Each structure stands twice: as structure tokens, then as C-alpha cells.
C-alpha angles and dihedrals in degrees: 000000000000092000093250123126096260097053092044092052089049092048092052094045095050091045094051094042090064088075095067110010109118093227117065115232140164127234126210124178115221123190127189105203111213090202092218113212089001094295130119115246116240105243095160093118091050091050090049090052090049090051089052091050094045094245125137112237116210118189126190122189113222139190093229096119092047094048098043103036106025106029104030096022091207115205090204101029101167099080095050092041092052092050094047094044091048090053091052091049090050090054092046090050091054093045092054091052093243122145099200131054110202116204127195100230116141132195094273089057089052092050091048091049090051091053093045091053091047097047100036103033107016090239128139101218147096133187120293124250088226125022127178114210105206095188091058097028091228132118124226113215131185106203095176094054096115094049124090125231088251090056089054094046092051091050092050091052094044093049094038092225118185105250114196111219112231117243092200110139089217094053112132090002101085141106089255090056089049090052091045089055091045091054090049090054092048089047091061090061105031104024127219092030096157091050091049091051091050090047090053091049091052096046091048092047090230115177093353095301 
């Protein structure tokens, strides 16, 4: 749970689904604090929400900001940050005794990732809805994968969930943001571009879709 809208919507959905899902499961919220500019992030509202939902909230302070922005001074920090943060989340998942790591990616994220891989690396791929990590013996799942970003935003507003604004200096100035804007431009001319990309991924059976 980063505190962004996607992870909060996922947290709420998984928490509520426990009431009627036929298989019993436990939910724990794990947060890797980037400690931007050397300061702890205030997650008190997220913790309060977790208490209300009956979910344990586990926060770990990290050196990610220091390593990526101050030591390495990465020009394109997002890729390295994502890999390092994912590794921390994998470790935290194992430490909590959980077998699944649920991520808040939606279909627009998948379409953007497809375009980024195509334009930057010449690869036809996106992330998988379900991925088993044999080295960690955990499975990554993306329960919001068939929702759009608009679906998530509407849910956040309707439920009045406490989104924590990211302090990342690269926020809204990334390759992903460039691709997001490109898709918006294409959408004005061709309509439903993200849905068409997802449809193509499914029909081509790319990455186990």
C-alpha cells in the first residue's frame, strides 16, 4: 500500500471481499516508505483506515530515495526504483508469512506498460495478471487488472479514501507519464486505445493473458 489511489482501492476491495468470498483469506497491508528527502512519510490516515477495516498495517522505512536520487543520481529513476521497491515488497511478503502479493495495477497501467516496452525496448509484452516467483515462493496477483483508471478514481471519490500524495521528485515527469499522454492523444483520434491494446494482448495470449 503506497498510499496512492490504486493501492487504496485494492486494499478496500480485498478487505471487503473477505465478507463473502467462498475461500477464507487474511489481508495485511505492507508499505515501503521511500523516506523522500530523508523524512518519514505520514501514513497515519492509511493506518487509521487499516484499523477500521481490521487489517494490520506494516511500514518499513527504506533508503530508496537516498540510493536512487542522491547516491546514484539516476536520470531515469523509475525503472531502478520499481525493481528495488518490488524486491523489498517480496521480502516483506515473506516475512509476514503471506503467500500472495497483491498489486494495484489496472488495465490502463497494462496498456501503458505494453507501449513502453514496444517504444523503448522493441518488445511485445506487458506484466502478467498472475506471476509465480519460484525464488521467493510467493505469487504476485493483480486483482484490479480488468478495471480502468477511471473505475478506480470513481471508487476512491465515492468511498472518500485518504490518498497520500507522492513526494517523488520524478512524479509526473517520467517515461510512463509521456506514454500516458501519448495514449491520450491517440485516443482523441482512434477512441478506446487502451481497451484495444488490452484486447490485442488477450487475443494474442501475451504473458498469460
